[in-house]
Backbone as ProteinMPNN parsed JSONL, in Angstrom:
{"seq_chain_A": "MTNERHSTANNSSNDRDKMCVILSALADPVRLSIVEQLAEKGELPVGAISSPHSITAPAISRHLRVLESAGVIERRIDRQWRICSLQKPTIQKVIDWAQNLIN", "coords_chain_A": {"N_chain_A": [[24.641, -37.096, -9.218], [27.193, -34.852, -9.52], [28.714, -33.022, -6.203], [28.563, -31.532, -6.312], [27.848, -30.531, -8.652], [25.909, -30.252, -8.197], [24.277, -28.765, -5.907], [26.039, -25.787, -7.744], [23.109, -26.863, -9.653], [20.987, -26.251, -7.901], [21.711, -23.28, -6.487], [21.01, -22.012, -9.359], [18.605, -23.214, -9.716], [17.502, -20.903, -7.388], [18.294, -19.305, -7.995], [16.869, -17.826, -10.185], [14.064, -18.962, -9.138], [13.706, -16.508, -7.795], [14.705, -14.097, -9.329], [11.531, -14.153, -11.144], [9.319, -13.719, -8.605], [10.323, -11.23, -8.315], [10.521, -10.068, -10.847], [7.446, -10.818, -11.024], [6.71, -8.84, -9.263], [6.869, -6.964, -10.237], [5.151, -6.992, -12.366], [3.069, -5.394, -12.041], [0.825, -1.981, -13.587], [0.393, -0.589, -10.714], [2.346, -1.339, -9.515], [4.72, -0.88, -11.202], [5.112, 1.24, -11.841], [4.788, 2.81, -9.112], [8.002, 2.7, -9.168], [9.297, 3.768, -10.961], [8.563, 6.244, -10.18], [10.464, 6.477, -7.757], [12.66, 5.66, -8.814], [13.238, 8.047, -10.929], [13.456, 10.664, -8.906], [13.79, 9.201, -6.468], [14.184, 8.689, -2.429], [10.801, 8.799, -1.4], [8.108, 9.563, 0.62], [5.735, 7.365, 1.732], [2.524, 8.956, 1.793], [3.606, 10.409, -0.655], [4.106, 8.95, -3.063], [1.718, 7.348, -2.916], [0.136, 9.8, -4.079], [0.179, 10.303, -7.371], [-2.197, 8.423, -7.535], [-5.021, 6.604, -8.452], [-5.796, 5.437, -6.016], [-7.359, 3.313, -3.193], [-5.301, 3.859, 0.475], [-4.152, 1.023, 1.772], [-4.324, -0.006, -0.603], [-2.66, 0.834, -1.88], [-0.203, 0.128, 0.743], [-0.184, -2.857, 0.287], [1.2, -2.851, -2.162], [2.867, -1.457, -2.375], [4.119, -4.252, 0.348], [4.254, -5.596, -1.782], [6.282, -4.853, -3.243], [8.303, -4.904, -1.513], [8.72, -7.345, -0.226], [9.968, -9.128, -2.325], [11.902, -6.886, -2.615], [12.429, -5.413, -4.078], [12.108, -2.366, -2.776], [12.95, -0.874, -0.633], [12.079, -0.023, 2.833], [12.264, 2.672, 5.333], [11.46, 3.841, 9.02], [10.884, 7.191, 9.354], [10.479, 9.601, 12.029], [7.874, 10.551, 11.951], [7.164, 9.436, 9.246], [6.711, 6.849, 7.079], [9.143, 6.147, 4.985], [10.208, 5.342, 1.244], [12.467, 3.877, -0.603], [14.368, 2.163, -3.729], [15.831, -0.475, -4.086], [18.253, -0.373, -5.925], [20.61, -3.017, -6.445], [18.515, -4.534, -6.642], [16.972, -4.097, -8.837], [19.596, -3.769, -10.697], [19.964, -6.644, -10.59], [18.001, -7.501, -12.495], [18.1, -6.541, -14.536], [20.203, -6.888, -15.324], [19.424, -9.877, -15.857], [18.973, -9.91, -18.175], [19.951, -8.711, -19.998], [21.387, -10.914, -20.238], [19.894, -12.207, -21.452], [19.916, -11.862, -24.392], [22.542, -11.914, -24.94]], "CA_chain_A": [[25.103, -35.994, -9.567], [28.419, -34.732, -8.054], [27.816, -32.48, -5.356], [29.513, -29.602, -6.768], [26.996, -30.598, -10.077], [23.729, -30.328, -7.265], [25.182, -27.497, -5.759], [24.967, -25.236, -9.243], [21.649, -26.507, -10.584], [20.494, -25.242, -6.617], [22.151, -21.925, -6.961], [20.573, -21.55, -10.834], [17.644, -22.973, -9.524], [17.375, -20.775, -6.582], [17.964, -17.219, -8.351], [15.172, -18.11, -11.344], [13.156, -18.6, -8.065], [14.283, -14.975, -6.976], [13.987, -14.002, -10.704], [10.268, -14.637, -10.818], [9.686, -12.845, -7.515], [11.286, -9.956, -9.128], [9.76, -9.811, -11.679], [6.069, -10.968, -10.355], [6.052, -7.755, -8.022], [6.993, -5.25, -11.449], [4.463, -6.72, -13.444], [1.973, -5.282, -11.951], [1.259, -1.125, -13.379], [0.53, 0.448, -9.902], [4.248, -1.547, -8.302], [5.704, -0.625, -12.129], [5.34, 2.965, -11.426], [6.315, 3.183, -7.996], [9.452, 1.603, -9.473], [9.452, 4.397, -12.412], [8.835, 7.328, -9.029], [11.733, 6.012, -6.661], [13.8, 5.778, -10.008], [12.936, 9.244, -10.791], [12.891, 11.128, -7.555], [15.126, 8.645, -5.137], [13.548, 8.07, -2.037], [9.802, 9.527, -1.455], [7.513, 9.195, 1.325], [3.987, 7.263, 0.971], [2.213, 9.752, 0.551], [4.138, 11.248, -1.911], [3.678, 8.189, -3.832], [0.039, 7.184, -3.451], [-1.177, 10.786, -4.627], [-1.097, 9.82, -7.906], [-1.986, 6.766, -7.7], [-6.342, 6.268, -7.254], [-6.684, 3.147, -4.954], [-7.106, 3.19, -1.576], [-3.622, 4.119, 0.894], [-4.605, 0.363, 1.678], [-4.386, -0.52, -1.509], [-0.788, 1.191, -2.141], [0.555, -0.755, 1.003], [-0.044, -3.743, -0.23], [1.076, -2.973, -4.013], [4.541, -1.922, -1.374], [4.678, -4.901, 0.96], [4.571, -6.334, -2.893], [7.606, -4.8, -4.008], [10.027, -4.865, -0.137], [9.548, -8.613, -0.231], [10.673, -9.212, -3.18], [13.553, -6.975, -2.67], [12.411, -3.912, -4.806], [12.183, -1.166, -2.471], [13.529, -0.928, 1.047], [11.054, 0.826, 3.839], [12.611, 2.801, 6.862], [11.263, 5.105, 9.482], [12.235, 8.614, 10.125], [9.862, 9.722, 12.827], [6.226, 9.851, 11.472], [7.083, 9.361, 7.958], [7.88, 5.783, 6.43], [10.724, 5.979, 3.169], [10.358, 4.591, 0.401], [13.655, 3.907, -1.584], [14.897, 1.555, -4.611], [16.669, -1.441, -4.683], [18.899, -0.67, -7.03], [21.072, -3.705, -7.101], [17.751, -5.83, -7.456], [16.6, -3.425, -9.963], [20.721, -4.363, -11.474], [20.229, -7.867, -11.196], [16.665, -7.639, -13.882], [19.147, -5.668, -15.444], [21.589, -7.931, -15.926], [18.894, -10.981, -16.249], [17.749, -10.048, -19.529], [21.571, -8.18, -21.465], [22.2, -12.165, -20.868], [19.31, -12.796, -22.509], [20.61, -11.482, -25.565], [23.781, -12.147, -25.158]], "C_chain_A": [[26.246, -35.646, -8.895], [27.933, -33.322, -7.147], [27.956, -30.644, -5.663], [27.808, -29.327, -7.467], [25.745, -29.438, -9.483], [24.136, -28.881, -7.023], [24.581, -26.446, -6.922], [24.146, -24.896, -9.359], [20.937, -25.242, -8.699], [20.774, -23.377, -6.686], [21.054, -20.973, -8.023], [19.218, -21.361, -10.052], [16.956, -21.402, -8.251], [17.192, -19.599, -7.339], [16.924, -17.245, -9.454], [14.697, -18.746, -10.173], [13.425, -17.369, -8.2], [13.702, -14.716, -8.806], [12.534, -13.287, -10.616], [9.472, -14.371, -9.899], [9.331, -11.835, -7.496], [10.264, -10.01, -9.551], [8.178, -10.2, -12.039], [5.752, -9.728, -10.069], [6.064, -6.63, -9.51], [5.723, -5.583, -12.778], [2.813, -6.131, -13.718], [1.494, -3.344, -12.828], [1.633, -0.079, -12.184], [2.371, 0.349, -9.306], [5.553, -0.68, -9.865], [5.803, 1.208, -12.078], [5.373, 3.758, -10.496], [7.751, 3.427, -7.964], [9.523, 3.32, -9.795], [9.544, 6.163, -10.931], [10.066, 7.198, -8.63], [12.68, 5.711, -7.575], [14.118, 7.352, -10.495], [13.247, 10.554, -9.076], [13.382, 10.834, -6.581], [14.26, 8.217, -4.412], [11.883, 9.512, -1.819], [8.655, 9.211, 0.038], [6.006, 8.663, 1.48], [3.553, 7.611, 0.72], [2.427, 9.676, -0.355], [3.393, 10.084, -3.169], [2.387, 7.58, -3.602], [-0.272, 8.593, -3.773], [-0.829, 10.054, -5.98], [-2.086, 8.755, -8.78], [-3.632, 6.938, -7.445], [-6.938, 5.18, -6.765], [-5.772, 4.186, -3.73], [-4.917, 3.427, -0.548], [-3.97, 1.754, 1.399], [-3.816, -0.61, 0.899], [-2.152, -0.695, -1.684], [0.06, 0.047, -0.952], [0.467, -1.863, 0.367], [0.545, -4.019, -1.343], [3.05, -2.665, -2.971], [4.899, -2.795, -0.232], [4.663, -5.761, -0.547], [5.941, -6.672, -3.038], [8.5, -5.506, -2.956], [10.366, -6.018, -0.463], [9.822, -9.22, -0.768], [12.125, -8.356, -3.944], [13.995, -5.266, -3.146], [12.61, -2.34, -4.431], [12.601, -1.789, -0.978], [12.615, 0.59, 1.787], [11.666, 0.931, 5.418], [11.022, 4.314, 7.659], [11.823, 6.114, 9.629], [11.428, 9.012, 10.466], [8.493, 9.111, 12.82], [5.972, 9.263, 10.147], [7.383, 7.814, 8.063], [7.544, 6.123, 4.834], [10.55, 4.99, 2.884], [11.773, 4.77, -0.128], [13.538, 2.692, -2.736], [15.744, 1.104, -4.336], [18.04, -1.669, -5.861], [19.851, -1.918, -7.61], [20.122, -4.933, -6.962], [17.419, -5.862, -8.638], [18.627, -4.358, -10.795], [20.178, -6.259, -11.828], [19.023, -8.125, -12.485], [17.015, -6.896, -14.858], [19.978, -6.84, -16.547], [21.61, -9.781, -16.666], [18.52, -11.29, -18.053], [19.062, -8.995, -19.949], [21.769, -10.332, -21.35], [21.504, -13.123, -22.118], [19.701, -12.712, -24.112], [21.324, -11.901, -26.599], [24.055, -13.195, -25.411]], "O_chain_A": [[26.406, -36.049, -7.743], [26.912, -32.692, -7.424], [27.668, -29.474, -5.412], [26.94, -28.514, -7.15], [25.099, -28.482, -9.913], [24.277, -28.02, -7.892], [23.396, -26.196, -7.144], [23.745, -23.732, -9.354], [20.636, -24.056, -8.56], [19.938, -22.507, -6.931], [20.508, -19.889, -7.818], [18.684, -20.298, -9.735], [15.819, -21.004, -8.506], [16.142, -18.957, -7.366], [16.053, -16.381, -9.35], [15.406, -19.745, -10.298], [13.244, -17.183, -9.403], [12.639, -15.065, -9.318], [12.348, -12.16, -10.156], [8.4, -14.866, -10.247], [8.349, -11.36, -6.926], [9.187, -10.014, -8.954], [7.706, -9.945, -13.147], [4.669, -9.295, -10.463], [5.302, -5.674, -9.659], [5.423, -4.864, -13.731], [1.949, -6.193, -14.592], [2.61, -2.951, -12.49], [2.485, 0.809, -12.209], [3.2, 1.179, -8.934], [6.661, -0.168, -9.711], [6.684, 2.028, -12.339], [5.733, 4.935, -10.533], [8.468, 4.041, -7.175], [9.797, 4.079, -8.866], [10.495, 6.944, -10.91], [10.887, 7.896, -9.225], [13.76, 5.438, -7.051], [15.27, 7.775, -10.397], [12.136, 10.953, -8.728], [13.591, 11.657, -5.69], [13.412, 7.476, -4.908], [11.946, 10.721, -2.041], [8.742, 8.0, 0.244], [5.092, 9.48, 1.363], [3.323, 7.463, -0.48], [1.761, 9.024, -1.16], [2.45, 10.327, -3.923], [1.992, 7.221, -4.711], [-1.502, 8.613, -3.722], [-1.472, 9.006, -6.041], [-2.461, 8.478, -9.92], [-3.885, 7.387, -6.327], [-7.902, 4.428, -6.904], [-4.817, 4.917, -3.468], [-3.791, 3.172, -0.976], [-3.609, 1.41, 0.273], [-3.065, -1.524, 1.239], [-1.188, -1.46, -1.65], [0.833, -0.79, -1.42], [1.396, -1.88, -0.44], [0.58, -5.185, -1.735], [4.028, -3.413, -2.959], [5.895, -2.417, 0.384], [5.206, -6.852, -0.377], [6.595, -7.715, -3.03], [9.266, -6.427, -3.239], [11.491, -6.321, -0.861], [10.131, -10.282, -0.228], [12.889, -8.606, -4.876], [14.893, -4.45, -2.936], [13.006, -1.414, -5.139], [12.518, -2.916, -0.491], [12.559, 1.756, 1.397], [11.692, 0.095, 6.321], [10.218, 5.112, 7.178], [13.003, 6.226, 9.96], [10.738, 9.219, 9.468], [8.015, 8.058, 13.242], [4.916, 8.708, 9.841], [8.152, 7.412, 8.936], [6.618, 6.266, 4.036], [10.585, 3.941, 3.527], [12.235, 5.91, -0.062], [12.437, 2.146, -2.667], [16.743, 1.808, -4.192], [18.553, -2.66, -6.38], [20.006, -2.048, -8.825], [20.534, -6.087, -7.08], [17.401, -6.805, -9.429], [18.601, -5.47, -11.321], [20.08, -6.863, -12.896], [19.268, -8.956, -13.36], [16.37, -6.629, -15.872], [20.17, -7.268, -17.685], [22.406, -10.507, -17.262], [18.101, -12.205, -18.762], [18.41, -8.114, -20.509], [22.226, -10.963, -22.304], [21.849, -13.942, -22.97], [19.698, -13.704, -24.841], [21.273, -12.134, -27.806], [25.229, -13.489, -25.634]]}, "name": "protein", "num_of_chains": 1, "seq": "MTNERHSTANNSSNDRDKMCVILSALADPVRLSIVEQLAEKGELPVGAISSPHSITAPAISRHLRVLESAGVIERRIDRQWRICSLQKPTIQKVIDWAQNLIN"}
């Protein structure tokens, strides 16, 4: 295998691995609900994200960590608040991937 073909194969494998991480993060109902909230409302503090869910604050924090490590959301600090926002480029990657499946 030439270096170019080997590099392309590695990139394809890396892209597939990244997509698996993203899809795995989205495969949980609570995390999917969080993504839908952020898509609908834009940036939200963690408290507003957790309020519709009947789970503990540590559980919400774990869900946010999974989404953040997959690149689906971003968290930032604004004074005493932790603000979450959707990473639209990551969602676009999922859309593009799914679109390629049916084309």
